Backbone as XML, in Angstrom:
<?xml version="1.0"?>
<chain id="A" units="angstrom">
  <residue number="1" name="UNK">
    <atom name="N" x="0.951" y="-1.163" z="0.020"/>
    <atom name="CA" x="0.082" y="0.114" z="-0.105"/>
    <atom name="C" x="0.829" y="1.396" z="0.054"/>
  </residue>
  <residue number="2" name="UNK">
    <atom name="N" x="0.681" y="2.088" z="-0.933"/>
    <atom name="CA" x="1.457" y="3.399" z="-0.891"/>
    <atom name="C" x="1.329" y="4.365" z="0.436"/>
  </residue>
  <residue number="3" name="UNK">
    <atom name="N" x="2.088" y="5.054" z="0.648"/>
    <atom name="CA" x="2.554" y="6.072" z="2.115"/>
    <atom name="C" x="2.604" y="7.230" z="1.244"/>
  </residue>
  <residue number="4" name="UNK">
    <atom name="N" x="1.625" y="7.702" z="1.362"/>
    <atom name="CA" x="1.437" y="8.820" z="0.110"/>
    <atom name="C" x="0.982" y="10.155" z="0.987"/>
  </residue>
  <residue number="5" name="UNK">
    <atom name="N" x="1.202" y="10.198" z="2.305"/>
    <atom name="CA" x="0.394" y="11.243" z="2.870"/>
    <atom name="C" x="0.879" y="11.312" z="4.425"/>
  </residue>
  <residue number="6" name="UNK">
    <atom name="N" x="0.889" y="12.788" z="4.639"/>
    <atom name="CA" x="1.466" y="13.090" z="6.196"/>
    <atom name="C" x="0.394" y="13.086" z="7.192"/>
  </residue>
  <residue number="7" name="UNK">
    <atom name="N" x="0.524" y="12.628" z="8.579"/>
    <atom name="CA" x="-0.370" y="13.160" z="9.362"/>
    <atom name="C" x="0.615" y="13.792" z="10.329"/>
  </residue>
  <residue number="8" name="UNK">
    <atom name="N" x="-0.015" y="15.089" z="11.265"/>
    <atom name="CA" x="0.441" y="15.840" z="11.929"/>
    <atom name="C" x="-0.516" y="16.002" z="13.162"/>
  </residue>
  <residue number="9" name="UNK">
    <atom name="N" x="-0.046" y="15.822" z="14.636"/>
    <atom name="CA" x="-0.815" y="16.403" z="15.575"/>
    <atom name="C" x="0.270" y="16.918" z="16.909"/>
  </residue>
  <residue number="10" name="UNK">
    <atom name="N" x="-0.499" y="17.056" z="17.758"/>
    <atom name="CA" x="0.465" y="18.092" z="18.931"/>
    <atom name="C" x="-0.123" y="17.105" z="19.994"/>
  </residue>
  <residue number="11" name="UNK">
    <atom name="N" x="0.747" y="16.874" z="21.122"/>
    <atom name="CA" x="0.615" y="16.285" z="22.162"/>
    <atom name="C" x="1.376" y="16.551" z="23.248"/>
  </residue>
  <residue number="12" name="UNK">
    <atom name="N" x="1.062" y="15.710" z="24.408"/>
    <atom name="CA" x="1.857" y="16.325" z="25.447"/>
    <atom name="C" x="3.038" y="15.587" z="25.496"/>
  </residue>
  <residue number="13" name="UNK">
    <atom name="N" x="4.204" y="16.204" z="25.657"/>
    <atom name="CA" x="5.571" y="15.677" z="25.562"/>
    <atom name="C" x="5.532" y="14.098" z="26.501"/>
  </residue>
  <residue number="14" name="UNK">
    <atom name="N" x="5.037" y="14.316" z="27.592"/>
    <atom name="CA" x="5.445" y="13.006" z="28.496"/>
    <atom name="C" x="4.486" y="11.806" z="28.061"/>
  </residue>
  <residue number="15" name="UNK">
    <atom name="N" x="3.391" y="12.116" z="27.351"/>
    <atom name="CA" x="2.845" y="11.056" z="26.748"/>
    <atom name="C" x="3.296" y="10.530" z="25.758"/>
  </residue>
  <residue number="16" name="UNK">
    <atom name="N" x="4.047" y="11.555" z="24.956"/>
    <atom name="CA" x="4.697" y="10.864" z="23.409"/>
    <atom name="C" x="5.575" y="9.924" z="23.976"/>
  </residue>
  <residue number="17" name="UNK">
    <atom name="N" x="6.752" y="10.573" z="24.793"/>
    <atom name="CA" x="7.992" y="9.956" z="25.543"/>
    <atom name="C" x="7.541" y="8.451" z="25.855"/>
  </residue>
  <residue number="18" name="UNK">
    <atom name="N" x="6.599" y="8.532" z="26.706"/>
    <atom name="CA" x="6.219" y="7.042" z="27.367"/>
    <atom name="C" x="5.626" y="6.140" z="26.444"/>
  </residue>
  <residue number="19" name="UNK">
    <atom name="N" x="5.089" y="6.455" z="25.340"/>
    <atom name="CA" x="4.316" y="6.148" z="24.079"/>
    <atom name="C" x="5.790" y="5.304" z="23.189"/>
  </residue>
  <residue number="20" name="UNK">
    <atom name="N" x="6.595" y="6.151" z="22.968"/>
    <atom name="CA" x="7.414" y="5.840" z="22.182"/>
    <atom name="C" x="8.570" y="4.875" z="23.068"/>
  </residue>
  <residue number="21" name="UNK">
    <atom name="N" x="8.764" y="4.966" z="24.432"/>
    <atom name="CA" x="9.246" y="3.752" z="24.827"/>
    <atom name="C" x="8.566" y="2.565" z="25.015"/>
  </residue>
  <residue number="22" name="UNK">
    <atom name="N" x="7.556" y="2.571" z="24.980"/>
    <atom name="CA" x="6.613" y="1.281" z="24.786"/>
    <atom name="C" x="7.090" y="0.696" z="23.424"/>
  </residue>
  <residue number="23" name="UNK">
    <atom name="N" x="6.956" y="1.385" z="22.089"/>
    <atom name="CA" x="6.965" y="1.365" z="20.878"/>
    <atom name="C" x="8.418" y="0.678" z="20.962"/>
  </residue>
  <residue number="24" name="UNK">
    <atom name="N" x="9.453" y="0.866" z="21.504"/>
    <atom name="CA" x="10.610" y="0.906" z="21.319"/>
    <atom name="C" x="10.653" y="-0.850" z="22.032"/>
  </residue>
  <residue number="25" name="UNK">
    <atom name="N" x="9.892" y="-0.791" z="23.246"/>
    <atom name="CA" x="10.017" y="-2.662" z="23.579"/>
    <atom name="C" x="9.319" y="-3.475" z="22.904"/>
  </residue>
  <residue number="26" name="UNK">
    <atom name="N" x="8.211" y="-2.733" z="22.146"/>
    <atom name="CA" x="7.333" y="-3.681" z="21.505"/>
    <atom name="C" x="8.270" y="-3.837" z="19.669"/>
  </residue>
  <residue number="27" name="UNK">
    <atom name="N" x="9.397" y="-3.166" z="19.665"/>
    <atom name="CA" x="10.051" y="-3.440" z="18.260"/>
    <atom name="C" x="9.440" y="-2.900" z="17.209"/>
  </residue>
  <residue number="28" name="UNK">
    <atom name="N" x="8.376" y="-1.683" z="17.356"/>
    <atom name="CA" x="8.121" y="-1.259" z="16.238"/>
    <atom name="C" x="7.997" y="0.359" z="16.523"/>
  </residue>
  <residue number="29" name="UNK">
    <atom name="N" x="8.076" y="0.987" z="15.138"/>
    <atom name="CA" x="8.138" y="2.313" z="15.060"/>
    <atom name="C" x="6.969" y="3.159" z="15.675"/>
  </residue>
  <residue number="30" name="UNK">
    <atom name="N" x="6.994" y="4.681" z="15.730"/>
    <atom name="CA" x="5.529" y="4.974" z="16.347"/>
    <atom name="C" x="4.980" y="5.345" z="15.199"/>
  </residue>
  <residue number="31" name="UNK">
    <atom name="N" x="5.404" y="5.738" z="13.659"/>
    <atom name="CA" x="4.910" y="5.479" z="12.519"/>
    <atom name="C" x="3.859" y="4.265" z="12.353"/>
  </residue>
  <residue number="32" name="UNK">
    <atom name="N" x="5.045" y="3.008" z="12.715"/>
    <atom name="CA" x="3.748" y="1.524" z="12.430"/>
    <atom name="C" x="2.959" y="1.391" z="13.540"/>
  </residue>
  <residue number="33" name="UNK">
    <atom name="N" x="3.013" y="2.061" z="14.677"/>
    <atom name="CA" x="2.105" y="2.070" z="15.662"/>
    <atom name="C" x="0.431" y="2.958" z="14.983"/>
  </residue>
  <residue number="34" name="UNK">
    <atom name="N" x="1.123" y="4.110" z="14.544"/>
    <atom name="CA" x="0.042" y="4.734" z="14.079"/>
    <atom name="C" x="-0.623" y="4.391" z="13.054"/>
  </residue>
  <residue number="35" name="UNK">
    <atom name="N" x="-0.008" y="3.645" z="11.804"/>
    <atom name="CA" x="-0.451" y="3.279" z="10.849"/>
    <atom name="C" x="-1.495" y="2.079" z="11.591"/>
  </residue>
  <residue number="36" name="UNK">
    <atom name="N" x="-1.190" y="1.245" z="12.606"/>
    <atom name="CA" x="-1.754" y="-0.179" z="12.665"/>
    <atom name="C" x="-3.294" y="0.574" z="13.419"/>
  </residue>
  <residue number="37" name="UNK">
    <atom name="N" x="-3.116" y="1.547" z="14.220"/>
    <atom name="CA" x="-4.077" y="2.098" z="14.934"/>
    <atom name="C" x="-5.443" y="2.525" z="13.984"/>
  </residue>
  <residue number="38" name="UNK">
    <atom name="N" x="-4.795" y="3.311" z="12.920"/>
    <atom name="CA" x="-5.496" y="4.070" z="12.071"/>
    <atom name="C" x="-6.292" y="2.543" z="11.208"/>
  </residue>
  <residue number="39" name="UNK">
    <atom name="N" x="-5.646" y="1.662" z="10.904"/>
    <atom name="CA" x="-5.848" y="0.420" z="10.284"/>
    <atom name="C" x="-7.293" y="-0.271" z="10.769"/>
  </residue>
  <residue number="40" name="UNK">
    <atom name="N" x="-7.062" y="-0.529" z="11.816"/>
    <atom name="CA" x="-7.917" y="-0.681" z="12.881"/>
    <atom name="C" x="-9.357" y="0.018" z="12.729"/>
  </residue>
  <residue number="41" name="UNK">
    <atom name="N" x="-9.106" y="0.890" z="12.971"/>
    <atom name="CA" x="-10.220" y="1.873" z="12.941"/>
    <atom name="C" x="-11.033" y="2.085" z="11.594"/>
  </residue>
  <residue number="42" name="UNK">
    <atom name="N" x="-10.415" y="2.143" z="10.398"/>
    <atom name="CA" x="-10.664" y="1.879" z="9.260"/>
    <atom name="C" x="-11.411" y="0.352" z="8.955"/>
  </residue>
  <residue number="43" name="UNK">
    <atom name="N" x="-11.093" y="-0.751" z="9.605"/>
    <atom name="CA" x="-11.629" y="-1.981" z="9.204"/>
    <atom name="C" x="-12.904" y="-2.169" z="10.381"/>
  </residue>
  <residue number="44" name="UNK">
    <atom name="N" x="-12.873" y="-1.727" z="11.393"/>
    <atom name="CA" x="-13.819" y="-1.995" z="12.087"/>
    <atom name="C" x="-15.036" y="-0.833" z="12.432"/>
  </residue>
  <residue number="45" name="UNK">
    <atom name="N" x="-14.085" y="0.465" z="11.901"/>
    <atom name="CA" x="-15.307" y="1.407" z="11.831"/>
    <atom name="C" x="-15.558" y="1.854" z="13.101"/>
  </residue>
  <residue number="46" name="UNK">
    <atom name="N" x="-14.556" y="1.825" z="14.088"/>
    <atom name="CA" x="-14.711" y="2.067" z="15.451"/>
    <atom name="C" x="-13.238" y="2.420" z="16.122"/>
  </residue>
  <residue number="47" name="UNK">
    <atom name="N" x="-13.188" y="2.838" z="17.591"/>
    <atom name="CA" x="-12.082" y="2.585" z="18.021"/>
    <atom name="C" x="-11.491" y="1.576" z="18.617"/>
  </residue>
  <residue number="48" name="UNK">
    <atom name="N" x="-10.747" y="1.129" z="18.482"/>
    <atom name="CA" x="-9.939" y="-0.596" z="18.871"/>
    <atom name="C" x="-9.903" y="-0.655" z="20.396"/>
  </residue>
  <residue number="49" name="UNK">
    <atom name="N" x="-10.196" y="0.014" z="20.908"/>
    <atom name="CA" x="-10.302" y="0.285" z="22.521"/>
    <atom name="C" x="-11.550" y="0.920" z="23.018"/>
  </residue>
  <residue number="50" name="UNK">
    <atom name="N" x="-11.701" y="0.558" z="24.422"/>
    <atom name="CA" x="-12.846" y="1.164" z="24.966"/>
    <atom name="C" x="-12.044" y="2.625" z="25.272"/>
  </residue>
  <residue number="51" name="UNK">
    <atom name="N" x="-12.848" y="3.551" z="25.812"/>
    <atom name="CA" x="-12.386" y="4.881" z="25.782"/>
    <atom name="C" x="-13.146" y="5.023" z="27.352"/>
  </residue>
  <residue number="52" name="UNK">
    <atom name="N" x="-12.804" y="5.571" z="28.653"/>
    <atom name="CA" x="-13.076" y="5.425" z="29.599"/>
    <atom name="C" x="-12.843" y="7.133" z="30.499"/>
  </residue>
  <residue number="53" name="UNK">
    <atom name="N" x="-12.840" y="7.107" z="31.278"/>
    <atom name="CA" x="-12.499" y="8.427" z="32.194"/>
    <atom name="C" x="-11.166" y="8.564" z="32.588"/>
  </residue>
  <residue number="54" name="UNK">
    <atom name="N" x="-10.457" y="9.007" z="32.800"/>
    <atom name="CA" x="-9.483" y="9.318" z="33.769"/>
    <atom name="C" x="-9.398" y="8.584" z="35.395"/>
  </residue>
  <residue number="55" name="UNK">
    <atom name="N" x="-9.471" y="7.551" z="35.648"/>
    <atom name="CA" x="-9.948" y="7.347" z="37.044"/>
    <atom name="C" x="-9.187" y="8.001" z="38.409"/>
  </residue>
  <residue number="56" name="UNK">
    <atom name="N" x="-7.992" y="8.132" z="37.759"/>
    <atom name="CA" x="-7.337" y="9.107" z="39.042"/>
    <atom name="C" x="-7.688" y="10.486" z="39.169"/>
  </residue>
  <residue number="57" name="UNK">
    <atom name="N" x="-8.305" y="11.032" z="38.395"/>
    <atom name="CA" x="-8.933" y="12.494" z="38.232"/>
    <atom name="C" x="-10.292" y="12.717" z="38.998"/>
  </residue>
  <residue number="58" name="UNK">
    <atom name="N" x="-10.799" y="11.252" z="39.320"/>
    <atom name="CA" x="-12.523" y="11.388" z="39.832"/>
    <atom name="C" x="-11.920" y="10.876" z="41.037"/>
  </residue>
  <residue number="59" name="UNK">
    <atom name="N" x="-12.798" y="11.149" z="41.892"/>
    <atom name="CA" x="-13.203" y="10.856" z="43.618"/>
    <atom name="C" x="-13.373" y="9.186" z="43.754"/>
  </residue>
  <residue number="60" name="UNK">
    <atom name="N" x="-13.369" y="8.498" z="44.834"/>
    <atom name="CA" x="-14.019" y="7.562" z="44.836"/>
    <atom name="C" x="-15.397" y="7.084" z="44.801"/>
  </residue>
  <residue number="61" name="UNK">
    <atom name="N" x="-15.875" y="6.166" z="43.633"/>
    <atom name="CA" x="-17.049" y="6.135" z="43.712"/>
    <atom name="C" x="-17.870" y="7.010" z="42.504"/>
  </residue>
  <residue number="62" name="UNK">
    <atom name="N" x="-17.053" y="7.630" z="42.040"/>
    <atom name="CA" x="-17.741" y="8.953" z="41.399"/>
    <atom name="C" x="-17.897" y="8.181" z="40.043"/>
  </residue>
  <residue number="63" name="UNK">
    <atom name="N" x="-16.955" y="7.611" z="39.536"/>
    <atom name="CA" x="-17.018" y="7.031" z="37.985"/>
    <atom name="C" x="-18.550" y="6.146" z="37.813"/>
  </residue>
  <residue number="64" name="UNK">
    <atom name="N" x="-18.741" y="5.260" z="38.838"/>
    <atom name="CA" x="-19.902" y="4.629" z="39.105"/>
    <atom name="C" x="-21.134" y="5.504" z="39.138"/>
  </residue>
  <residue number="65" name="UNK">
    <atom name="N" x="-21.168" y="6.196" z="39.940"/>
    <atom name="CA" x="-22.222" y="7.101" z="40.274"/>
    <atom name="C" x="-22.827" y="7.841" z="39.223"/>
  </residue>
  <residue number="66" name="UNK">
    <atom name="N" x="-22.014" y="8.798" z="38.736"/>
    <atom name="CA" x="-22.172" y="9.629" z="37.392"/>
    <atom name="C" x="-22.688" y="8.508" z="36.413"/>
  </residue>
  <residue number="67" name="UNK">
    <atom name="N" x="-21.860" y="7.337" z="35.893"/>
    <atom name="CA" x="-22.793" y="6.665" z="35.225"/>
    <atom name="C" x="-24.024" y="6.288" z="35.467"/>
  </residue>
  <residue number="68" name="UNK">
    <atom name="N" x="-24.414" y="5.632" z="36.637"/>
    <atom name="CA" x="-25.592" y="5.450" z="36.911"/>
    <atom name="C" x="-26.584" y="6.467" z="36.816"/>
  </residue>
  <residue number="69" name="UNK">
    <atom name="N" x="-26.310" y="7.722" z="37.409"/>
    <atom name="CA" x="-27.105" y="8.676" z="37.167"/>
    <atom name="C" x="-27.385" y="8.836" z="35.719"/>
  </residue>
  <residue number="70" name="UNK">
    <atom name="N" x="-26.309" y="9.331" z="35.071"/>
    <atom name="CA" x="-26.702" y="9.485" z="33.482"/>
    <atom name="C" x="-27.632" y="8.262" z="33.054"/>
  </residue>
  <residue number="71" name="UNK">
    <atom name="N" x="-27.429" y="6.892" z="33.249"/>
    <atom name="CA" x="-28.180" y="5.718" z="32.787"/>
    <atom name="C" x="-29.698" y="5.718" z="33.307"/>
  </residue>
  <residue number="72" name="UNK">
    <atom name="N" x="-30.105" y="6.436" z="34.615"/>
    <atom name="CA" x="-31.272" y="6.483" z="34.819"/>
    <atom name="C" x="-31.550" y="7.525" z="34.153"/>
  </residue>
  <residue number="73" name="UNK">
    <atom name="N" x="-31.084" y="8.844" z="33.759"/>
    <atom name="CA" x="-31.899" y="9.976" z="33.014"/>
    <atom name="C" x="-32.353" y="9.518" z="31.492"/>
  </residue>
  <residue number="74" name="UNK">
    <atom name="N" x="-31.238" y="8.669" z="31.041"/>
    <atom name="CA" x="-31.532" y="8.337" z="29.782"/>
    <atom name="C" x="-32.651" y="7.522" z="29.964"/>
  </residue>
  <residue number="75" name="UNK">
    <atom name="N" x="-32.630" y="6.512" z="30.812"/>
    <atom name="CA" x="-33.809" y="5.269" z="30.433"/>
    <atom name="C" x="-34.957" y="6.229" z="31.034"/>
  </residue>
  <residue number="76" name="UNK">
    <atom name="N" x="-35.185" y="6.989" z="31.701"/>
    <atom name="CA" x="-36.301" y="7.998" z="32.191"/>
    <atom name="C" x="-36.705" y="8.510" z="30.505"/>
  </residue>
  <residue number="77" name="UNK">
    <atom name="N" x="-35.974" y="9.607" z="30.017"/>
    <atom name="CA" x="-35.905" y="10.117" z="28.726"/>
    <atom name="C" x="-36.928" y="9.041" z="27.670"/>
  </residue>
  <residue number="78" name="UNK">
    <atom name="N" x="-36.179" y="7.907" z="27.609"/>
    <atom name="CA" x="-36.546" y="7.258" z="26.349"/>
    <atom name="C" x="-38.153" y="6.555" z="27.073"/>
  </residue>
  <residue number="79" name="UNK">
    <atom name="N" x="-38.223" y="6.127" z="28.144"/>
    <atom name="CA" x="-39.472" y="5.552" z="28.660"/>
    <atom name="C" x="-40.636" y="6.820" z="28.363"/>
  </residue>
  <residue number="80" name="UNK">
    <atom name="N" x="-40.406" y="8.001" z="28.833"/>
    <atom name="CA" x="-41.112" y="9.157" z="28.791"/>
    <atom name="C" x="-41.753" y="9.227" z="27.328"/>
  </residue>
  <residue number="81" name="UNK">
    <atom name="N" x="-40.806" y="9.680" z="26.070"/>
    <atom name="CA" x="-40.688" y="9.439" z="24.904"/>
    <atom name="C" x="-41.591" y="8.321" z="24.085"/>
  </residue>
  <residue number="82" name="UNK">
    <atom name="N" x="-41.351" y="7.351" z="24.908"/>
    <atom name="CA" x="-42.328" y="5.909" z="24.465"/>
    <atom name="C" x="-43.808" y="6.091" z="24.561"/>
  </residue>
  <residue number="83" name="UNK">
    <atom name="N" x="-43.770" y="6.834" z="26.018"/>
    <atom name="CA" x="-45.285" y="6.800" z="26.430"/>
    <atom name="C" x="-46.079" y="7.840" z="25.482"/>
  </residue>
  <residue number="84" name="UNK">
    <atom name="N" x="-45.252" y="8.868" z="25.129"/>
    <atom name="CA" x="-45.705" y="9.891" z="24.340"/>
    <atom name="C" x="-46.122" y="9.667" z="22.724"/>
  </residue>
  <residue number="85" name="UNK">
    <atom name="N" x="-45.430" y="8.809" z="22.678"/>
    <atom name="CA" x="-45.373" y="8.543" z="21.025"/>
    <atom name="C" x="-44.739" y="8.763" z="20.218"/>
  </residue>
  <residue number="86" name="UNK">
    <atom name="N" x="-43.446" y="9.197" z="20.662"/>
    <atom name="CA" x="-42.654" y="9.846" z="20.103"/>
    <atom name="C" x="-41.394" y="8.965" z="19.320"/>
  </residue>
  <residue number="87" name="UNK">
    <atom name="N" x="-41.213" y="7.833" z="20.020"/>
    <atom name="CA" x="-40.491" y="7.257" z="19.468"/>
    <atom name="C" x="-41.109" y="5.777" z="19.139"/>
  </residue>
  <residue number="88" name="UNK">
    <atom name="N" x="-41.052" y="5.233" z="18.257"/>
    <atom name="CA" x="-41.438" y="3.706" z="17.538"/>
    <atom name="C" x="-41.038" y="2.462" z="18.563"/>
  </residue>
  <residue number="89" name="UNK">
    <atom name="N" x="-41.795" y="1.683" z="18.706"/>
    <atom name="CA" x="-41.534" y="0.563" z="19.278"/>
    <atom name="C" x="-41.795" y="-0.733" z="18.555"/>
  </residue>
  <residue number="90" name="UNK">
    <atom name="N" x="-40.989" y="-1.856" z="18.788"/>
    <atom name="CA" x="-40.752" y="-2.791" z="17.727"/>
    <atom name="C" x="-41.162" y="-4.066" z="18.447"/>
  </residue>
  <residue number="91" name="UNK">
    <atom name="N" x="-41.389" y="-5.026" z="17.841"/>
    <atom name="CA" x="-41.039" y="-6.188" z="18.994"/>
    <atom name="C" x="-39.755" y="-6.953" z="18.742"/>
  </residue>
  <residue number="92" name="UNK">
    <atom name="N" x="-39.215" y="-7.622" z="19.867"/>
    <atom name="CA" x="-37.830" y="-7.886" z="20.404"/>
    <atom name="C" x="-37.175" y="-8.368" z="19.252"/>
  </residue>
  <residue number="93" name="UNK">
    <atom name="N" x="-38.085" y="-9.477" z="18.152"/>
    <atom name="CA" x="-37.315" y="-10.094" z="17.220"/>
    <atom name="C" x="-36.599" y="-9.343" z="15.839"/>
  </residue>
  <residue number="94" name="UNK">
    <atom name="N" x="-37.891" y="-8.293" z="15.785"/>
    <atom name="CA" x="-37.424" y="-7.293" z="15.054"/>
    <atom name="C" x="-36.255" y="-6.463" z="15.395"/>
  </residue>
  <residue number="95" name="UNK">
    <atom name="N" x="-36.208" y="-5.968" z="16.469"/>
    <atom name="CA" x="-34.959" y="-4.791" z="17.224"/>
    <atom name="C" x="-33.729" y="-5.537" z="17.056"/>
  </residue>
  <residue number="96" name="UNK">
    <atom name="N" x="-33.927" y="-7.052" z="17.053"/>
    <atom name="CA" x="-32.893" y="-8.165" z="17.118"/>
    <atom name="C" x="-32.018" y="-8.221" z="15.734"/>
  </residue>
  <residue number="97" name="UNK">
    <atom name="N" x="-32.832" y="-8.650" z="14.922"/>
    <atom name="CA" x="-33.054" y="-8.544" z="13.316"/>
    <atom name="C" x="-31.945" y="-7.101" z="12.860"/>
  </residue>
  <residue number="98" name="UNK">
    <atom name="N" x="-32.569" y="-5.978" z="13.286"/>
    <atom name="CA" x="-32.268" y="-4.503" z="12.809"/>
    <atom name="C" x="-30.692" y="-4.210" z="13.545"/>
  </residue>
  <residue number="99" name="UNK">
    <atom name="N" x="-30.771" y="-4.831" z="14.504"/>
    <atom name="CA" x="-29.406" y="-4.728" z="15.281"/>
    <atom name="C" x="-28.105" y="-5.443" z="14.681"/>
  </residue>
  <residue number="100" name="UNK">
    <atom name="N" x="-28.591" y="-6.889" z="14.444"/>
    <atom name="CA" x="-27.478" y="-7.334" z="13.562"/>
    <atom name="C" x="-27.412" y="-7.149" z="12.009"/>
  </residue>
  <residue number="101" name="UNK">
    <atom name="N" x="-28.588" y="-6.235" z="11.152"/>
    <atom name="CA" x="-28.134" y="-6.019" z="9.840"/>
    <atom name="C" x="-27.227" y="-4.607" z="10.381"/>
  </residue>
  <residue number="102" name="UNK">
    <atom name="N" x="-27.642" y="-3.764" z="11.239"/>
    <atom name="CA" x="-26.712" y="-2.766" z="11.410"/>
    <atom name="C" x="-25.382" y="-2.914" z="11.651"/>
  </residue>
  <residue number="103" name="UNK">
    <atom name="N" x="-25.091" y="-4.165" z="12.781"/>
    <atom name="CA" x="-23.628" y="-4.232" z="12.972"/>
    <atom name="C" x="-23.222" y="-5.172" z="11.926"/>
  </residue>
  <residue number="104" name="UNK">
    <atom name="N" x="-23.408" y="-6.022" z="10.642"/>
    <atom name="CA" x="-23.390" y="-6.120" z="9.628"/>
    <atom name="C" x="-22.904" y="-5.238" z="8.899"/>
  </residue>
  <residue number="105" name="UNK">
    <atom name="N" x="-23.940" y="-4.419" z="8.818"/>
    <atom name="CA" x="-23.466" y="-3.185" z="7.720"/>
    <atom name="C" x="-22.164" y="-2.229" z="8.408"/>
  </residue>
  <residue number="106" name="UNK">
    <atom name="N" x="-21.734" y="-2.525" z="9.432"/>
    <atom name="CA" x="-21.357" y="-1.452" z="9.885"/>
    <atom name="C" x="-19.607" y="-2.294" z="9.769"/>
  </residue>
  <residue number="107" name="UNK">
    <atom name="N" x="-19.693" y="-3.609" z="9.973"/>
    <atom name="CA" x="-18.308" y="-4.233" z="9.370"/>
    <atom name="C" x="-17.922" y="-4.267" z="8.149"/>
  </residue>
  <residue number="108" name="UNK">
    <atom name="N" x="-18.928" y="-4.206" z="7.310"/>
    <atom name="CA" x="-18.603" y="-4.119" z="5.746"/>
    <atom name="C" x="-18.533" y="-2.760" z="4.540"/>
  </residue>
  <residue number="109" name="UNK">
    <atom name="N" x="-19.153" y="-1.566" z="6.109"/>
    <atom name="CA" x="-19.096" y="-0.490" z="5.426"/>
    <atom name="C" x="-20.501" y="-0.295" z="4.683"/>
  </residue>
  <residue number="110" name="UNK">
    <atom name="N" x="-21.554" y="-1.070" z="4.703"/>
    <atom name="CA" x="-22.884" y="-0.875" z="3.972"/>
    <atom name="C" x="-23.570" y="0.236" z="4.488"/>
  </residue>
  <residue number="111" name="UNK">
    <atom name="N" x="-24.546" y="0.611" z="3.743"/>
    <atom name="CA" x="-25.739" y="1.514" z="4.482"/>
    <atom name="C" x="-26.157" y="0.991" z="5.244"/>
  </residue>
  <residue number="112" name="UNK">
    <atom name="N" x="-26.713" y="2.017" z="6.749"/>
    <atom name="CA" x="-28.040" y="1.273" z="7.406"/>
    <atom name="C" x="-29.172" y="0.555" z="7.025"/>
  </residue>
  <residue number="113" name="UNK">
    <atom name="N" x="-29.523" y="-0.282" z="7.391"/>
    <atom name="CA" x="-31.009" y="-0.733" z="7.152"/>
    <atom name="C" x="-31.917" y="0.380" z="7.651"/>
  </residue>
  <residue number="114" name="UNK">
    <atom name="N" x="-33.196" y="0.565" z="7.233"/>
    <atom name="CA" x="-34.056" y="1.573" z="7.798"/>
    <atom name="C" x="-35.437" y="0.165" z="8.521"/>
  </residue>
  <residue number="115" name="UNK">
    <atom name="N" x="-36.054" y="0.884" z="9.283"/>
    <atom name="CA" x="-37.004" y="-0.031" z="9.842"/>
    <atom name="C" x="-38.270" y="0.684" z="9.074"/>
  </residue>
</chain>
């Protein structure tokens, strides 16, 4: 595959140095590491890892409580929208089928199916 473009970005120097040290330990260049990362994003249409908050910046229990509060709020919003008829509802089997189609489409870059 041709390498015909350059990507530049800025980051904290300590993160860069620590990451470069890991790449040296792995026996790969930083450029190769970035190419692998980009290739995974292209292939999976998602980040190749779970993004989580920096737990060191949070007070003990804050991560779980914040997530629980967010989840309860989103669930309450969804239930209210369903009750008001603002959201369509589907039988479980139909929803599973659409989910499977969307996942397959994401993997192969096909357009999302519409209910």
